[in-house]
NUSE-537335 format. One record per residue: residue in one letter; chain; x, y, z of N, C-alpha, C, O in turn. Coordinates in steps of 0.2 Angstrom, whole numbers. Example, Ala and Ser with C-alpha at 12.3 -4.5 7.8 and 13.67 -1.06 7.14 Angstrom:
<recs>
rest_kette_n.u_n.v_n.w_ca.u_ca.v_ca.w_c.u_c.v_c.w_o.u_o.v_o.w
A_A_66_-28_39_62_-22_39_66_-16_39_71_-17_42
S_A_64_-11_35_68_-5_36_64_0_39_67_6_40
</recs>
This chain:
<recs>
rest_kette_n.u_n.v_n.w_ca.u_ca.v_ca.w_c.u_c.v_c.w_o.u_o.v_o.w
M_A_5_-7_1_1_2_-1_3_5_0_5_4_6
G_A_4_10_-3_8_17_-4_2_22_0_-4_23_1
E_A_9_26_3_5_32_5_0_37_0_-5_40_3
L_A_0_39_-6_-3_41_-11_-9_36_-13_-11_38_-18
D_A_-11_33_-10_-15_27_-17_-20_31_-16_-21_34_-11
G_A_-24_30_-21_-30_34_-23_-32_39_-22_-37_41_-20
K_A_-25_42_-24_-25_49_-21_-26_52_-32_-25_47_-35
V_A_-27_55_-35_-24_60_-41_-20_68_-41_-21_74_-39
A_A_-16_66_-43_-11_73_-44_-12_77_-51_-15_74_-55
I_A_-10_82_-53_-8_86_-57_-2_86_-58_1_84_-53
V_A_2_86_-62_9_92_-63_11_95_-68_15_93_-71
T_A_8_100_-69_11_104_-75_17_106_-77_22_105_-73
G_A_19_108_-85_27_108_-86_29_102_-84_30_101_-78
A_A_29_95_-88_32_85_-85_34_85_-89_39_82_-87
G_A_35_85_-96_36_82_-103_41_82_-104_42_80_-110
R_A_48_84_-100_58_85_-102_59_78_-97_56_77_-92
L_A_62_75_-100_65_68_-100_69_70_-91_68_67_-85
R_A_74_75_-92_78_75_-88_73_87_-83_74_93_-84
G_A_70_83_-79_65_87_-77_62_89_-73_57_86_-76
I_A_60_91_-69_58_92_-60_51_89_-60_48_86_-55
G_A_48_92_-66_41_89_-66_40_81_-68_38_76_-64
R_A_41_80_-73_44_73_-76_46_68_-66_42_65_-63
A_A_50_70_-65_53_64_-59_46_66_-53_44_61_-49
A_A_43_73_-52_38_75_-48_33_69_-51_34_63_-48
S_A_31_69_-53_28_63_-57_24_58_-56_18_55_-55
V_A_33_57_-58_38_47_-55_35_46_-47_32_42_-44
A_A_39_51_-48_41_49_-36_33_50_-34_32_47_-28
L_A_27_53_-36_22_54_-32_17_46_-36_11_45_-32
A_A_19_40_-42_16_37_-43_18_31_-42_14_26_-44
K_A_26_30_-37_29_29_-32_24_26_-28_23_21_-26
L_A_22_32_-26_18_31_-19_11_30_-18_6_31_-14
G_A_12_27_-25_2_25_-25_-3_31_-30_-8_29_-31
A_A_-2_37_-31_-4_41_-35_-7_41_-44_-3_39_-48
N_A_-11_43_-46_-12_42_-53_-11_49_-53_-13_53_-49
V_A_-7_51_-60_-5_56_-59_-6_57_-66_-6_53_-71
V_A_-9_67_-67_-9_72_-73_-4_73_-77_-1_77_-73
V_A_0_72_-82_3_80_-85_5_82_-90_6_80_-95
T_A_6_87_-88_5_89_-94_10_95_-98_15_97_-95
G_A_10_98_-105_14_100_-106_13_104_-115_7_101_-116
T_A_15_107_-119_15_109_-122_12_111_-127_9_116_-129
G_A_17_100_-130_18_98_-137_21_101_-142_18_103_-147
R_A_28_102_-140_32_103_-143_34_99_-147_33_93_-146
S_A_37_101_-151_41_97_-158_48_92_-155_53_93_-152
P_A_44_86_-158_53_84_-157_58_87_-161_64_90_-164
D_A_55_87_-161_64_89_-166_67_96_-164_72_99_-167
T_A_64_98_-156_66_105_-155_70_98_-148_74_100_-143
F_A_69_94_-148_71_88_-141_78_87_-142_81_86_-146
P_A_79_89_-132_88_84_-136_88_81_-139_84_78_-143
E_A_98_79_-136_99_72_-141_99_66_-138_98_60_-140
D_A_99_68_-129_96_63_-122_89_61_-126_88_55_-127
E_A_84_65_-128_77_61_-129_79_59_-136_80_53_-137
K_A_79_63_-139_80_59_-146_82_54_-147_79_51_-152
S_A_87_50_-144_90_42_-144_86_39_-142_85_34_-145
I_A_82_41_-137_80_34_-134_69_36_-138_63_34_-137
N_A_70_40_-142_64_42_-143_56_43_-139_51_40_-139
W_A_60_47_-137_55_52_-130_48_54_-132_47_59_-136
R_A_44_51_-131_39_56_-133_34_61_-126_28_61_-124
D_A_38_66_-124_37_72_-120_32_67_-114_33_61_-115
V_A_29_69_-110_22_66_-107_19_60_-111_16_56_-108
D_A_20_59_-117_15_53_-113_23_46_-112_21_41_-111
S_A_28_48_-113_33_44_-111_32_45_-102_32_40_-98
V_A_31_52_-100_30_53_-93_24_48_-89_23_46_-83
V_A_20_46_-96_15_42_-94_18_35_-90_17_32_-85
S_A_24_34_-97_25_26_-98_27_27_-92_24_23_-89
Q_A_31_30_-89_33_29_-82_29_29_-78_30_24_-75
I_A_24_33_-76_18_33_-69_16_25_-72_11_23_-70
E_A_18_23_-76_12_16_-78_18_11_-74_16_9_-69
D_A_24_9_-77_28_6_-73_28_4_-69_29_-2_-67
E_A_26_11_-64_28_10_-56_20_9_-54_19_10_-48
G_A_15_7_-58_11_5_-56_4_8_-56_-2_5_-56
S_A_6_15_-56_-1_19_-57_-4_22_-61_0_27_-62
K_A_-9_24_-65_-13_25_-72_-11_34_-71_-11_38_-67
G_A_-11_33_-79_-9_43_-77_-11_44_-84_-12_39_-88
L_A_-12_50_-86_-15_54_-91_-10_59_-96_-8_64_-92
A_A_-9_60_-101_-5_66_-102_-10_68_-106_-15_65_-108
L_A_-8_77_-106_-13_82_-110_-8_89_-113_-3_92_-110
K_A_-9_90_-117_-6_98_-119_-8_102_-116_-13_103_-119
V_A_-8_104_-113_-11_112_-110_-6_119_-109_1_119_-109
D_A_-7_125_-109_-5_130_-112_-6_134_-104_-11_139_-105
V_A_-4_134_-99_-6_135_-93_-7_144_-92_-9_146_-87
R_A_-5_148_-98_-10_151_-97_-16_154_-99_-18_159_-97
N_A_-19_149_-103_-26_148_-106_-29_146_-99_-28_141_-96
Q_A_-34_151_-99_-41_149_-94_-44_143_-96_-46_139_-92
S_A_-45_141_-105_-48_138_-106_-45_128_-107_-47_122_-107
D_A_-38_133_-109_-34_127_-106_-34_123_-101_-32_117_-103
V_A_-34_124_-94_-33_123_-89_-41_120_-87_-42_115_-84
E_A_-46_125_-89_-55_122_-87_-55_116_-92_-59_111_-90
N_A_-49_114_-98_-51_107_-99_-43_102_-95_-42_96_-95
M_A_-41_105_-94_-38_102_-88_-39_98_-82_-36_93_-80
V_A_-41_100_-80_-46_101_-75_-53_94_-73_-55_91_-68
S_A_-57_95_-81_-59_93_-83_-59_84_-86_-62_79_-84
E_A_-54_84_-90_-50_78_-92_-51_75_-86_-54_70_-85
T_A_-48_77_-83_-43_75_-76_-49_72_-69_-48_69_-64
L_A_-55_75_-73_-61_71_-65_-64_67_-69_-66_61_-66
K_A_-66_69_-78_-67_64_-82_-66_58_-82_-70_53_-83
K_A_-55_56_-79_-55_48_-80_-54_47_-73_-52_41_-72
F_A_-55_49_-68_-51_49_-61_-55_51_-58_-56_47_-54
G_A_-60_56_-57_-65_60_-54_-63_60_-48_-66_56_-44
R_A_-59_65_-45_-54_68_-41_-45_73_-45_-41_73_-50
I_A_-45_77_-38_-40_81_-40_-37_81_-33_-40_85_-29
D_A_-34_79_-32_-30_78_-23_-23_84_-22_-21_86_-16
I_A_-22_85_-28_-13_89_-29_-12_89_-34_-11_85_-39
L_A_-10_98_-33_-9_101_-38_1_102_-36_4_104_-31
I_A_4_99_-43_11_105_-42_10_110_-49_8_108_-54
N_A_12_116_-48_14_118_-53_20_120_-54_24_124_-50
N_A_21_118_-58_28_115_-61_32_122_-70_38_125_-71
A_A_26_121_-74_27_123_-79_32_134_-78_31_138_-74
A_A_36_133_-84_42_140_-82_44_140_-91_46_136_-95
F_A_44_147_-91_49_150_-96_55_148_-98_59_148_-94
A_A_55_144_-104_62_143_-107_67_147_-105_67_153_-107
R_A_75_143_-100_79_147_-100_83_152_-105_85_148_-110
G_A_86_158_-106_86_158_-112_88_165_-114_93_167_-112
A_A_83_170_-119_81_176_-120_79_180_-113_77_185_-114
D_A_79_177_-105_77_182_-101_82_183_-99_82_189_-97
R_A_89_179_-98_95_181_-95_100_187_-97_106_186_-99
V_A_96_191_-98_100_198_-101_101_203_-98_98_201_-93
P_A_105_209_-97_105_216_-95_98_218_-95_95_217_-100
I_A_92_223_-89_88_225_-89_87_230_-96_82_229_-98
V_A_90_233_-99_91_239_-103_90_233_-110_87_235_-115
D_A_91_227_-110_90_225_-114_86_218_-116_86_214_-121
L_A_81_217_-110_76_214_-108_67_216_-111_63_221_-109
E_A_67_212_-118_61_213_-121_52_212_-116_51_208_-112
E_A_49_217_-119_46_216_-115_40_210_-114_37_209_-109
D_A_41_208_-120_37_203_-122_42_198_-119_38_195_-115
I_A_47_196_-119_49_190_-115_49_191_-106_49_186_-103
F_A_48_195_-104_48_198_-99_42_196_-96_42_193_-90
N_A_34_197_-101_30_195_-99_28_188_-99_24_186_-95
K_A_31_184_-105_30_178_-105_33_174_-98_30_169_-96
V_A_38_176_-94_41_171_-89_35_175_-86_40_173_-82
L_A_32_178_-84_28_179_-78_21_177_-81_17_179_-76
D_A_18_175_-84_13_175_-89_14_165_-87_10_160_-85
I_A_18_165_-87_17_155_-89_18_154_-81_15_150_-78
K_A_23_158_-77_24_153_-71_19_157_-65_16_153_-62
V_A_16_166_-64_13_165_-62_6_166_-63_1_163_-60
N_A_5_169_-68_-4_168_-72_-6_163_-71_-11_163_-67
G_A_-1_155_-75_0_150_-73_-4_146_-67_-9_143_-66
T_A_1_148_-65_1_143_-56_-5_146_-53_-8_142_-50
F_A_-8_155_-54_-17_157_-51_-19_154_-55_-23_149_-52
L_A_-20_152_-61_-25_150_-66_-27_140_-64_-33_139_-63
S_A_-23_136_-63_-21_131_-61_-24_132_-54_-29_128_-54
T_A_-24_135_-48_-21_135_-43_-30_137_-43_-34_132_-43
Q_A_-33_143_-44_-41_145_-45_-46_138_-46_-52_137_-44
A_A_-42_135_-51_-46_128_-53_-48_122_-53_-52_118_-55
V_A_-41_122_-46_-45_116_-42_-45_116_-38_-44_110_-36
I_A_-46_122_-33_-48_124_-26_-55_122_-26_-57_118_-21
P_A_-61_123_-30_-66_121_-29_-69_112_-26_-74_109_-23
H_A_-63_109_-30_-64_102_-31_-60_99_-22_-62_96_-18
M_A_-53_104_-23_-50_101_-17_-57_100_-11_-60_95_-9
I_A_-57_109_-9_-63_108_-3_-68_107_-5_-72_109_-1
N_A_-72_102_-10_-79_98_-9_-74_89_-6_-78_84_-5
Q_A_-69_90_-7_-66_83_-7_-62_83_2_-60_78_5
G_A_-61_89_5_-60_91_13_-54_89_12_-52_85_16
G_A_-51_92_7_-43_98_8_-40_96_0_-44_96_-4
G_A_-32_94_-1_-28_92_-4_-22_95_-2_-21_98_3
K_A_-17_96_-8_-10_97_-7_-8_102_-11_-11_101_-17
I_A_-4_109_-12_-2_111_-18_4_113_-17_4_115_-11
V_A_9_113_-21_15_114_-21_17_118_-27_16_116_-33
N_A_22_124_-25_23_128_-33_28_127_-33_30_128_-27
I_A_33_126_-38_39_126_-40_42_132_-40_42_135_-45
S_A_46_135_-35_49_144_-35_55_142_-39_55_138_-44
S_A_61_146_-33_67_144_-37_72_149_-30_69_152_-26
T_A_78_148_-30_83_151_-26_81_159_-29_81_164_-25
A_A_80_160_-35_79_165_-38_75_170_-36_74_176_-37
G_A_72_166_-29_63_167_-29_68_170_-19_64_175_-16
K_A_70_169_-18_77_170_-13_79_177_-14_76_182_-10
Q_A_83_178_-17_88_182_-19_89_185_-26_88_182_-31
G_A_89_190_-26_90_194_-34_98_190_-36_103_187_-33
V_A_97_192_-43_105_190_-46_105_197_-54_102_195_-59
S_A_107_202_-54_108_202_-58_106_198_-66_103_193_-66
N_A_107_201_-72_104_197_-78_98_192_-77_96_187_-81
T_A_93_194_-70_87_188_-71_80_190_-69_76_186_-67
L_A_79_198_-70_76_202_-70_69_198_-68_68_195_-63
A_A_66_199_-75_58_194_-75_60_186_-74_55_183_-74
Y_A_65_181_-72_65_178_-67_64_177_-61_59_173_-58
N_A_68_180_-58_67_185_-51_61_188_-49_60_188_-43
A_A_57_192_-55_54_193_-55_46_190_-50_43_191_-45
A_A_46_184_-56_42_176_-56_42_174_-52_37_172_-49
N_A_48_172_-47_49_166_-42_50_169_-36_50_166_-32
F_A_49_178_-34_50_182_-29_40_180_-26_37_179_-20
A_A_37_180_-34_29_182_-34_24_174_-33_18_173_-32
I_A_30_171_-35_26_164_-30_30_161_-25_28_156_-23
V_A_35_164_-21_33_162_-15_27_170_-10_25_169_-4
G_A_27_175_-12_21_179_-14_15_174_-11_15_173_-5
M_A_11_170_-15_7_168_-19_8_164_-15_2_164_-12
T_A_11_160_-12_11_155_-8_6_155_-2_1_152_0
Q_A_12_160_2_11_161_7_1_165_7_-3_163_11
S_A_-1_170_2_-8_170_3_-12_164_1_-18_165_3
M_A_-11_159_-1_-16_153_-1_-17_152_3_-23_151_4
A_A_-9_151_9_-8_146_13_-13_149_18_-18_145_20
R_A_-13_155_17_-20_159_24_-22_156_23_-23_150_26
E_A_-25_158_16_-33_158_15_-37_150_14_-43_148_14
L_A_-30_146_14_-35_139_10_-33_135_17_-36_130_17
G_A_-29_136_21_-28_129_25_-34_129_32_-33_126_37
K_A_-38_132_31_-47_133_35_-47_127_31_-47_122_35
H_A_-47_125_23_-51_118_21_-47_116_21_-46_114_16
N_A_-42_114_25_-37_109_26_-34_107_20_-32_101_19
I_A_-32_111_16_-28_112_8_-23_114_11_-23_120_13
N_A_-17_111_12_-8_113_16_-5_115_8_-4_111_4
V_A_-4_123_6_1_124_2_7_126_5_9_127_11
N_A_13_125_-3_21_125_0_24_127_-6_21_125_-11
A_A_29_130_-7_32_132_-12_42_128_-12_47_129_-8
V_A_42_126_-14_49_122_-15_55_128_-20_54_131_-25
C_A_60_129_-18_65_134_-19_72_131_-22_78_134_-20
P_A_70_126_-27_80_123_-29_83_128_-31_81_133_-33
G_A_89_127_-30_95_130_-32_98_129_-41_95_132_-45
V_A_104_125_-43_104_121_-49_104_117_-46_106_115_-40
V_A_99_114_-54_99_106_-53_102_104_-59_104_108_-63
D_A_101_98_-61_106_97_-68_99_95_-69_97_91_-64
T_A_94_98_-76_89_97_-80_91_101_-86_96_105_-87
H_A_85_97_-90_87_100_-98_87_110_-97_92_112_-100
R_A_84_114_-94_85_118_-91_92_122_-92_92_128_-94
M_A_95_121_-91_102_119_-88_108_119_-93_113_123_-93
D_A_106_114_-98_108_113_-105_112_121_-108_117_119_-109
I_A_110_127_-109_109_130_-112_117_135_-108_119_140_-111
L_A_120_132_-102_127_134_-100_131_134_-102_136_137_-102
G_A_128_125_-106_136_119_-103_138_118_-97_137_121_-92
R_A_141_113_-96_146_108_-92_153_111_-92_158_107_-91
D_A_152_116_-93_161_120_-93_164_122_-85_164_118_-80
D_A_166_128_-86_168_134_-81_163_139_-77_164_142_-72
V_A_158_138_-83_151_142_-76_147_138_-74_141_140_-71
W_A_148_130_-76_144_123_-74_148_126_-65_146_127_-60
D_A_156_125_-67_159_124_-60_158_130_-56_157_129_-50
D_A_158_135_-59_157_141_-54_151_141_-48_151_141_-42
L_A_145_141_-53_138_137_-50_141_129_-44_141_128_-38
I_A_142_128_-46_145_122_-41_149_122_-36_150_117_-32
A_A_153_127_-36_156_134_-31_152_136_-25_153_136_-19
K_A_148_137_-26_142_142_-23_139_136_-18_137_138_-13
T_A_137_130_-20_134_128_-13_142_124_-8_147_122_-9
S_A_137_125_-4_142_121_0_143_112_2_145_109_6
I_A_138_112_-3_139_104_-2_145_102_-6_150_99_-3
G_A_145_104_-14_150_104_-19_147_99_-25_151_95_-28
R_A_138_101_-26_139_97_-31_130_101_-33_127_105_-29
T_A_129_100_-42_122_100_-41_117_97_-38_118_93_-33
G_A_110_99_-40_104_94_-37_102_90_-42_102_93_-48
T_A_101_86_-41_97_81_-44_89_83_-47_85_86_-44
D_A_88_81_-52_79_80_-55_74_76_-50_69_79_-48
Q_A_75_67_-48_74_66_-45_74_69_-34_69_69_-30
E_A_80_71_-34_80_72_-26_74_76_-23_71_76_-18
V_A_74_84_-33_69_90_-29_62_85_-31_57_86_-28
G_A_61_82_-35_53_77_-34_53_72_-29_47_71_-27
D_A_57_70_-27_54_66_-21_53_70_-16_49_69_-11
F_A_57_77_-16_56_81_-10_47_84_-11_44_87_-6
C_A_44_83_-17_40_89_-20_33_84_-18_28_86_-16
A_A_35_77_-18_31_70_-15_29_70_-8_24_70_-4
Y_A_35_70_-8_36_70_1_30_76_4_25_75_7
L_A_31_82_1_27_87_2_20_86_2_17_90_5
C_A_16_80_-1_10_78_-4_7_73_2_2_74_5
T_A_12_68_4_11_66_12_7_69_17_5_75_16
E_A_3_64_23_2_67_28_8_68_33_7_71_38
A_A_13_65_32_18_66_36_21_72_36_25_74_40
A_A_18_78_29_21_84_28_16_86_29_14_88_23
S_A_11_88_35_3_91_33_5_98_39_1_103_40
W_A_10_97_43_11_103_46_16_107_42_19_111_45
I_A_16_107_39_21_110_34_20_116_29_23_115_23
H_A_16_122_32_10_123_27_14_131_28_16_133_34
G_A_15_137_21_14_141_21_21_143_20_24_148_22
Q_A_24_137_17_35_138_17_34_140_11_29_140_7
S_A_42_141_10_45_142_5_51_137_3_54_139_-2
I_A_52_134_5_59_129_8_64_128_1_63_126_-5
N_A_70_132_3_78_131_-3_80_124_-2_81_121_3
Q_A_80_121_-7_84_114_-9_90_116_-16_89_116_-22
N_A_95_116_-10_99_119_-15_106_120_-14_109_124_-18
G_A_110_115_-8_114_112_-5_117_118_-5_123_118_-7
G_A_114_122_-1_120_129_3_120_133_0_124_138_3
S_A_117_134_-6_119_143_-10_115_148_-6_118_153_-5
V_A_108_145_-4_107_150_-2_104_148_6_100_144_6
M_A_106_151_13_103_150_17_100_155_20_101_161_18
E_A_94_151_27_91_157_29_91_156_35_91_150_39
H_A_91_163_37_90_162_45_83_159_51_83_159_57
</recs>
């Protein structure tokens, strides 16, 4: 018997082979949850070489991994910025599984074009970063809350970042989005605790995922590792397992927190 047997989870932004969304989805499945995973329907032409080499199929492959754990999965194409897409995500989840117990808000804008000096940051890019991260979290959360309340509770985990705790140069849009997630998490927790809905955020540091490929794995990577007290980057499995833990009853008194998971690169009193 798994700790999450009978529970149903939605994980947004979960189509990458090396990604927190995929890892969290599989971790939830290992605990017994059935999991709905969303992606944007990206073209296979854009997949990195490691995905192409194993014929990775985005969210469909994640569903296969979920099923390998003995749970059921559902793959959906969702733009979390689009309210009708989000409403369809919820209705399809309810149609297949009949309930929603867990939401992990993981969808985010791809790293790259946003990491420039303020004077070079295009307004469209700034808006996209916030739209996916902030508005996507808002719309997805708003859509699932009534169902969680009717069921007597639930778990919401928002994925922020150490960039939601500490400002960094050339990172204005990403900082803005992730600081917003920290504040939104506190607001949600204040409002939803009375409904037995736990809300927390996870703030990872440097995690070795596809998002980081644009930096390479040379001197820049070594500099990032040097900033961690533990002397290494994190893995998607470590973050995914922690997200899944926050969705268990053992974590039910953790509420309204934005928890650093970064190897000691950012420490708080």
